[in-house]
C-alpha positions in Angstrom: -0.3 -33.4 70.4 -2.4 -31.2 72.6 -2.5 -33.9 75.4 0.8 -32.6 76.9 -0.3 -29.0 77.2 0.0 -28.9 81.0 2.3 -31.3 82.9 2.6 -31.5 86.7 5.9 -32.8 88.1 6.3 -33.2 91.9 10.0 -33.1 92.9 11.6 -33.9 96.3 15.2 -33.1 95.4 16.1 -36.7 94.7 18.0 -37.8 91.6 15.0 -39.8 90.4 12.6 -36.9 90.8 14.9 -34.8 88.6 15.0 -37.6 86.1 11.2 -37.4 86.0 11.4 -33.6 85.5 13.8 -34.1 82.6 11.3 -36.5 80.9 8.5 -34.0 81.4 10.6 -31.2 80.0 11.3 -33.3 76.9 7.6 -34.0 76.4 6.8 -30.3 76.8 9.4 -29.4 74.3 7.8 -31.7 71.7 4.3 -30.3 72.3 5.1 -26.7 73.3 3.5 -27.5 76.6 3.9 -26.1 80.1 5.6 -27.8 83.0 4.6 -27.0 86.6 7.0 -28.3 89.2 5.9 -28.6 92.8 7.8 -29.3 96.0 5.6 -30.2 98.9 6.7 -29.3 102.4 5.2 -31.5 105.1 3.2 -29.6 107.6 5.1 -28.9 110.8 2.9 -28.7 113.8 3.0 -25.5 115.8 5.3 -25.7 118.7 8.4 -24.2 120.2 11.4 -22.7 118.5 12.7 -26.0 117.3 9.7 -26.7 115.1 9.7 -23.1 113.8 13.3 -23.5 112.9 12.6 -26.9 111.2 9.9 -25.3 109.2 12.2 -22.5 108.1 14.8 -25.0 107.0 12.3 -27.1 105.1 11.2 -24.0 103.2 14.7 -23.0 102.4 15.5 -26.6 101.1 12.3 -26.5 99.0 13.3 -23.2 97.4 16.7 -24.7 96.6 15.1 -27.7 94.9 12.8 -25.5 92.8 15.7 -23.3 91.8 17.5 -26.4 90.6 14.4 -27.4 88.7 14.1 -24.0 87.0 17.8 -24.2 85.9 17.1 -27.6 84.3 14.1 -26.1 82.5 16.1 -23.3 81.0 14.6 -20.3 79.3 13.0 -22.0 76.3 10.5 -24.0 78.2 7.2 -22.7 79.7 7.9 -23.5 83.3 6.3 -22.7 86.7 7.4 -23.7 90.2 5.3 -23.8 93.3 6.2 -24.5 96.9 3.2 -25.9 98.8 2.6 -27.2 102.3 0.8 -30.5 103.1 1.1 -34.2 102.4 2.9 -34.8 99.1 0.4 -37.4 97.9 -2.8 -35.5 98.5 -1.3 -32.1 97.4 -0.2 -33.6 94.1 -3.7 -34.9 93.4 -5.4 -31.7 94.5 -3.1 -29.5 92.4 -3.5 -31.8 89.4 -7.3 -31.5 89.7 -7.6 -27.8 90.5 -4.9 -26.8 87.9 -6.6 -28.8 85.2 -3.4 -30.6 84.3 -3.6 -33.3 81.6 -0.6 -35.4 82.9 1.5 -36.1 86.0 5.1 -37.2 85.5 6.8 -38.4 88.6 9.4 -40.8 89.9 8.5 -44.1 91.5 10.8 -43.5 94.4 12.2 -40.5 96.0 14.1 -39.4 99.1 12.0 -41.6 101.4 12.4 -44.8 99.4 14.0 -47.7 101.0 14.5 -49.7 97.8 14.8 -48.6 94.2 12.7 -51.6 93.0 9.7 -50.6 95.1 6.9 -48.3 94.1 6.9 -45.5 96.6 3.9 -44.7 98.8 3.4 -41.2 97.2 3.6 -42.5 93.6 1.4 -45.5 94.5 -1.3 -43.2 95.9 -1.1 -40.7 93.0 -1.3 -43.6 90.5 -4.4 -44.9 92.0 -6.2 -41.7 92.9 -5.4 -39.5 89.9 -8.1 -38.8 87.3 -5.4 -37.8 84.7 -2.7 -40.1 83.2 0.3 -40.6 85.5 3.7 -41.4 84.0 6.0 -43.1 86.4 9.8 -42.9 85.9 11.7 -45.7 87.4 
């Protein structure tokens, strides 16, 4: 089952995004694959001290999310974590393409979701723009 050699999982810190990570880790365990977890920090436009402070907090929060993800992965899984800046939907597609991932596993809704029955805007974009299979966890 070589198909699941490289799995990309975007996480935003929500319960659902960690559920998607858990599914990806299970798949990777079956195939001895590698999971790369990303957390995307939205770009903060340059400005005064307030925006710099906000950027600092977003980075700190992102690092906390990735540390939680690494703990979930444990020591027996091939696991990488990356903190990136940009728009979550476009960064996910770009990283999947440039990193030659064979699957993306993500939740349908995250922190910005208004309703658990809706398909979130990030997952909807990734689903339609990705050239690799996308597994959505509801």
